[in-house]
N, C-alpha and C positions, 0 to 999 in steps of 0.2 A: 631524158627521159624522167617525167615527173615522179617523183614518190609518191607511192600509193595511199589518198587519202583513207586516213583508219574513220568508222563509221560505226556510230554505237547510240542504243535507244535508253533513251532517259524518261523516268514518270514521273519525273518532278517530285514534288512536295518536299516533308520534312527527311532532313539529313543527320539526326541524330544517331553517332554511332555506339555500339554496343558498352565501350568504355565509358563515354560521356555518361550515358545512362548510371551506368555504376557507380561514377564519382559522385553523383548528385543523391543516388537513393544511399550510397554510405555517407554522407553528409546528415540527414532526414536520420539514419538510424541514429548515428552518434548522439546527436540532438533529443532522441524520443530517450536514451537511455539515462542523461544526465534529466532531464525534465522528472522520469520517475525518479530516480535517488533523491532527487531535492524535494519532492513534493513530499518521499515518503519518510525523510528525515523529518518535517515539523509535524507530522499527524499526532504525535504525544501532545505539544503544545498547543492544539486547538481544544476548543473547549465540549463545542455539542458534539453528540453520536454522530449526524447528519453530515457534520462537516469532515468527520473520520473518515464515514462510510465513503463520502463523495473525494476524498483525496485519494483512498484508498484502490478505486475502481478506477481513476485516472492512472495513478501509476499500474494496475495491472493492463490495462488498455494500452497503454505506453510501452510497456514491455512486449507486449503482445505486436503491436506497430515494430517495434525495435526488431524483435524475431524476425519477423517477415522481410521486412527490408533488408537484416541482414542474409538471412537466407538465399533472397534473389540478386543481390551483391554479387555472393559467391558463386550464385549458377552462372553471372555475366561473365567474372572473371576467372571461371576454370581453366586451369587446374588450380590456378591462386587459392591460398585460403587465409591470407593475411587482411586485417582489416584496421590499417592504420590511420588515424589522426591527419598526418601532412598538413597540408594547406588550410584546413578548416580548423584549426587550433584555436584561433582567435572568438571563434564562434562557440567551439566546443566549451572553451574559458570562461565563456561569460554565462551561458546556461549555469553552467557547475559554479558561478561567482554567487550565485543568487541564492543559494543556500547561506549565504552567510549575510544573509539581512538582519534588520534590527530587531524582525519581528515576525510572529505567525502570519498576521495580518497581513504585513508587507508582502509577503512570499505568495499568500493567495492570489491578492491583488495582482501583482505579476504576473502569474500564472494565467490569469482570465483576462487581464489586461495587454499583453505584451509576449508570453511565450507561446502561448496555445493560438493565440491571432495570426501570430509569424510561422509557426508550422503550418495552419491552415492556409493561410497567403502563400506561402512556398508548395505545398501539395496544390494549390488552385494552376499556379504557374507550370509545375510538372505536367501535369492533366492538359492544360491546353499546349503544351510543347510537342510533346511525345507522338507517338504510333501507334494506332491500336495492333495494327497487322505483325507492326516488326516485334512492338515489344508490349503484347496484352496482359502477360504474368505480371509484370510492373504496376501497368495500369488499375489493374484491380487491386494490388494493395496498398497502393496510394488512395484509390477511392474509397476503401472504407477507412484507412487512418483518417482522410479528411473527415470524413460524417462522423466519426467520433471525437475530432476536435473540436467541430463546431458546438457538436453536444458538451463537453466539454467545459467550453466558453461559458456556457449557459450555467451549468453546474458550480463553475468557481465562481461567476459572478452570484450566486445565490449565496455561496458560503461566506464570500467577502463582506455581504452585509451584516452578518453575526459575528465575523471573526476580525472586524473591525481594529485597529488600533493609533495611535495618535502619531504621526509624522509620516506615515508611509508613502505621502503624495510626492514628497523632495526623492525617496526612494524608487519607486515605481518610475518617475519621471527618468534619474540616473541610469537607470536599468535602457529604458525605453531611446534614450538618446545615445548610449555606446552602443546599441541594438543599430540604430540610424547610421553611425560613424560606420560600422562595418558592412551596412549595404543591406540589412534584412539578414532572410533565409532564405537564398531563391536558389537558381541555375547556376551558379558561378562563385567560387570560392570566396572569401572575404579575403578586403587587405590585410596586410599585415600587422596591424594594429595590436601594442602592445593592453592585454586586459589583467588590470590588478586582481590578485585574487579576493582582496576584501575590498569592494566599491565604497565612495564617499559617501558617510553616513550608514555603513555596514559593521558587522561585528563578526568576530570569527563564530563558525557555529559552534555550539556545544549540545548533546542531547540532553531535552530534558529529563532530569532524574527524578521529577516530582509530576506528575503524569498532569496536564489540566485537566477539569472535570465539569460534566453539564451541571450547572445548578439548577437546572430544573428538578432533578433528583435530588434523594439523598445521599449527601455526599460522605462516605465514611472510609477508614481503613477497613474492615473487615464487612464483608457483604450479609452473611448469615450466619446463624448462632452456630452451625455445627461445624463450620471453620477453625473456632476459638474453643467449642465444647463439643468436643467427640462423642457426649451422652445424647445429643440434640439428636432426635429423630430426621433420618432424611424424610419420611414422610410416605404416605400412599394416598390415593384417590385429588384431591384438591389440593392438600398439604403438595404432593411430589408436582403436579402443573404449575403451581407456584416459584416451586422451589427450584425448580427446571429452567424454567423463562428468566426467571431473575440470575440462575446461573449464565445461560444465553447473553443475557445483555450485559454482564459483567464479564464477559469475553473481552470485552475494551481492552483487557490488560495484553491481551493478544493478540490485537490489533495493532498497538502500539507498541510491541514488541516485534513482530513480523516487520512494521516502518524501522525499527530502528536497523534491523539487519538488513534489510533490502537497501539503508541507505550504505552501512557502514562494512558489510560483508566482501561486497563486489572487489574493492581494492584486492584483496587475498584469495578471495575465491575465483576472480576475474567473473567472465560474461555468462560464464557457463550456471552459475548461481541463479542470476534474477528471472528467467523464467519460472524456474521454481519458487524463489524469493516473493515473488511480485502475487503469484498462484497462490501461495501462501498465506498473504496478507489481504489478497481479496476475499479468501475464504471466510478471516477470520472477521471480517467485518458483515460478511452475509450472517455467522450466528450470533453476531454480534446483535444484527437487524431481525433478526426471528425473536429473538427473544420480546424485544423492543415491540416491536409489532403484535405477539399474542397479549401483552400485558396491556396494551393501549386497548386493541380488543374487547378485551375483557373490561374495559372501564375503569382500571386502577392507576389512580391519579400517580402521575409520575414522582409529586413531591415527597410522596410515599414508599418509592422503591428503592431501596439502598445499591448505590453504585458504590465500589470499593477500589482500593488502590494496591492492597499488600502485595500481591503478587508481582507486580512493577516493581512496587518500591524493595522488595527483597533483593533486586539485583544492582541497587544504586548504588556505585562507584565501583563496580565488577566489569570485568574486560568483558566485548561482547562474546566470546565463546559462550560466558555463563547465561547469557541472556539466550541465546542458540540454544544452550542444553537446558535450560527452565521451561522454552517452548516446547522443545522435545519430550520430558520429561510429562508433562501436563498432557499431549496429547494420548501418551502410551498410560497413564495413572487409571484413565474410566472408560476407557474404551470399550472395555469388556463387559462392561453394565449399561449401555446403550440399546443392546439389540433387545434386552429384556425390557429397557423403558417403553421402546419401540411398542412392545406388545401390551407392557401394562397400560400406553396411551390408546391401542388400539379397541380392550376392555372397557376402556372409559369412556370410548366415542367420542376422542376427541383427537378430530382428524389433523388439526391444525398442527397439534404438538407431535403427533407421531410423524407427518409426513416431513418437520423440521429436525427432529431426531434421525430419524433415517437417512436424510439427506448429511445430517452432522455425522453420522456414522461411516459414512463412506467418505467425506471427505476426511476425516481424522484419519482414517485406514491410509491413506495416500501421504498426510503429514508424517506419519509414525516414519515411514522410510524415509521422508525428507530426512527429517531429524538424525536418525541415524548418517544416512549417505554423507553429508553434510558436513554434520560433528566429526564424523570420524576422516574425512577431506582436510577440516582445517587443522584439527590437531596433527595431523601427517604434515601439514606446510608447515608448521610452525614447530615443528619434531619434536612436541609436548611425548613425556611417557606414558602418561595416562589415556586409557580409554574412554571412549563416550560413554559406557557404562558407571564408569568414574565421575566422570563431569557432572551425570544425573545424580550422583547419589549428593554431589557435593549441592547440585541444587535443591533437591530434597532438603540440604541440611539449611539453607539459607531461608530457604520457607518458614523451616518451625522455629529458626531464630526470629522471624519477625512474628508469627503468631506468638510465640511464647512471650513476646513485648507488648501482649494485650495488655492494658489496662481492666482493673474491675469495672470501671465507668464504660470503657467500650464494652465490655462484653452484656453490661446488663442495657446498654443503649441498645447492639444488635437484637438481644432477644425481643426486648419489646417492639422493635422497627417491625422482627418478623410476624411476631403475633398479632400486631394491629393489622399489616399488610394480609393476612391470613383471614382475620376477621371480617376484614371489608370485601375479601374476595367471596366468603362463605355468606355473607348478606346479599351482596350481587346476585349470586347463586341463587338465592332461595327467592329471591324477588322476581326473577325469572318464569 
């Protein structure tokens, strides 16, 4: 008697299994996280405010994509909670090695011409190969990541035009050639190719301790007289409007500091820090743009707007724990005054300043919590005996030392610059 023949029904179509999808999405998660850290590392070294803002936005979006991809991987691999580099190590090491570039312009170009296009191409491949009915949640994550990567390619190309530096062609070509040897970023793991930590033509990354400044502005160390002269009034009316806008645009130091933290702290604080760190960075870039936008709308020339460095410089040579502390210190220093300033702008019928300060207050309430949480965690990991308040006290001292070093000429120059800017703003207001 012949054996009974087994009969099955087959719907045909694609046959990507759950763990296949998880392996690919895990690769994308790891690369997005490395891209965010590399981009953040070089924010203090680019000049234009718009460049810093674009790079901050890219880092934030990349971390959001990395988080969504990570969550999807954990869903697909449930109950496993492990995210291991595994066979993707060569690709991860290449994305990580880009931080060791010859200069900021090279990083920007590599991001625009190699890394972002590679990830965008990978997302297109995933969308084409997967199945919506089986894997719909993944497709939504990947589709959004693709649209953001396409936008980032355009944004970083614009940054590259203004941040160009000599000799970046060979560096970009070196990265592109090695990525090609690895088979690009796609649906399969790369071959086991050894990737050096510093590629040919690169140099070991060091955080910029002197931040690059936008030369369209009045570049200085102290950006307003009250920083070095407590007797100089913060001001009311128009003076308050100008002072707060200048303060906002000078949150460039906070952008640079948050960027340094997003690059440097995941080694100790692990992945958990990255979503908060990226949001902190993006928010500070928004605050900087608030001031820039208001000053431009009032018709004040950038060449007369002071753009300082003293807070960022106060941490030069210090451990990252003090950069984290510095950001936390300034988040809590003036937060109580911002609600009153919102009301002041309402009385002045300055809706733009009122709105910006209102959103700023909400952001900084969140950031104050970030500072306490992550500073406490970092001190615990390191086994330091001091608490987060002690670190903030040390940061206050570092700023005081920087301010005390102001020269008589610096004090005179910033007072003259402030009065000149206020006089111009007064003339513009009267002419309207």
